[in-house]
N, C-alpha and C positions, 0 to 999 in steps of 0.2 A: 678497384671497385669493391665496395662492401657487398654483403649478401643481398642487399636490396637494390644493387645496381648504382649506388651513389658514388661519385668520385670523391677522393680524399686527398688532402694536402698533408703530407708528412713533413714536419719540420724537425730535423734531427740536429741535436747538439753534437759536435765533433767528439771524438774519443780523447783519452788522456794524453796530454802533450808532455814533452820534456820541459821542465821549468828551467829555462836558460836565462839567468839573470843578466847575461851580457848581451842579449838580443831583445828586440822589441817583441811583445806578445804576438803581434801579427806575423812574426817570422818563425814562431815555434813550430817544431815538427812533432809527430807522435812519438811517444816513448815505446819501448818494446811491449810493455803492458797495454798501452793504448792500442797498438796494432792487434794484440791478442783479443782485446775486447770487441774488435770489429766483427769477428766471426759470430758471436752470439747476437750482436746488433743486426747483422745481415739476416740471421735466422728469424729474429723478431720482426723484421720488415718483409719477410718472404711472402706474406699475404698481399702486399702492395703490388700493383700492376702498372708501374711507370714505363714510359717509353725510354727514359734515360734517368740517370742519377745526376742531379744538379748540385753544385757546391759553390761556396765563396771561393775567392782566389787565394785565400790564406793557406799555407802548407798543411796545417793540421786538419783543416776541413777537406782539402783536396785529397790528402792521404786517406782519410776516413771514407770519403765518397768512392775513391778508386777501389778500395778493398771491398766495400759493399757491392759496387757495380760488378766487379769480377766474380764475386760469389753468387750474385743474382743473374749473371749473364746479360748485363745491360751495359750500354755505353755510359761514359761519364762526360759531363760538360761543366766547365767552370764559368761563372758569370760575375761580372763587375756588379757592385752595389749590394751584394749579400754579405759583405765583410762585417766584422764586429764594430761596435761603437769605436770611433777613432780616438784611441788613447796613446797615440804615437809620441806625445809630448809628456807622458807620465812615466816616471821611472818605476821599476819593480817595487811593488808594495807588499809587505807581508799581509797575511789574511786579516789580522786584527786591525789593519789600517785600510785595506782594500774594501772590505765589506761595508764599513760606514761611508766610505766615499761613494760606492755604488748606490747605497741607500739614498744618499743626498741627490744623486743623479736622477733616480726614479721619482723622488719626492718633489723635485723642482724641474719638471720636464722642459720648460721653456727658458731655463737659465743655464748658462755655460758654467757648470760646477766641476766638471771632470773631463779632461781630454779636449778635443778640438771641435766637438759637435754636441749639441744639446740632445736630450732624449727624444724630443720631438723631431729634430732633424734626422737622427739615426733611424727612427721609426719610419719617417717619410721616405728616406732613401731605400731602406730595406723593403718597405711595402711596395714601392714602385717597381723594384727589381723582381719581387715575387709575382706581382700582377702581370708583368711582361711574360714571365715563364708560364703562368696559368693561361694567359690568352694565346700564347704560341703553342700550347699543348692541349688541344681541345678534347682529347680522348685519354682515358686511363687516369690512374692516380699520378700524383706528383710527389717526388721526394727531393727535398732541399736540405743539404747538409750545411749548417751554418754555425751560429754562435749563441751562447746563452742570453746575453743582454738584448740583442736585437730580436731574438725569438720571443723572449718574455714581453718585450714592448709590443710586438706584432700580435701575439695571442691575446694579451691583455686588452688591446684595442678592440679586437673583434669579439672576444668572449665577455667583455665587460667585467674583468676580474683585475685585482691589483697585480702589477708586474713584479714588484719586489719579492713577495712570497713565492711566486712561480719561479723566478730566477734562482732563488735559494734551493728550490726542490729539484732543479734540473741537474742530474749527474753527468758524468763524463764516461760514456755517452748516455743520451736519453732522447726521447722524442715525444712530440705532441701531434696527434692526428686531428685535423679539422675536416668537417664535411664541406663539400663544394656544391653549390655556390653559397650555402648558408653560413659558412665559417663557424660552425658550432663545434665545440670540443667533442670528439668521438672517443678518444682515448688519450691518456697521459701515462707514459712509461718513464718513471722518474730515474731509473737507473738500469742499465743493461751491463752486467759484468759476467 
């Protein structure tokens, strides 16, 4: 809760993963540096008052959430539906190819241009999962550790801002805090290192 007693939704982008080209992105784990970055991330989130730390089921998000939860003395729970945009059919792309592909994804939200779901489908899935957590947690702040693309889609929808520039600003890790029930941006921390 903020100083005015308003609830907040903290959407946290997971910390830095190991870039394992032999595995799907959804199977990546945190690097040693990514684990180290979770301590300052937990410190930055210490003003939040959640009942628990939620995360997607992907290892890099689970690990980030577990470290935060331990440091904040809160339980951790993984939820289906909070995972990243499904790109399980896309091989590892170098940054110079990945960025334009993601740009096309954001620019054509109802077309299947990258992966196995459109931007609209990913946003709907993530939004439904987040709404369930919000409704099942009627008191205190909510902290959800997830992924850059779905976070950018969700925040863009509620805040009325373009998703692509927001996605490009979100570091590993980073977070956006939205007021509840207004879903207005309260703060944006682009990088926590």
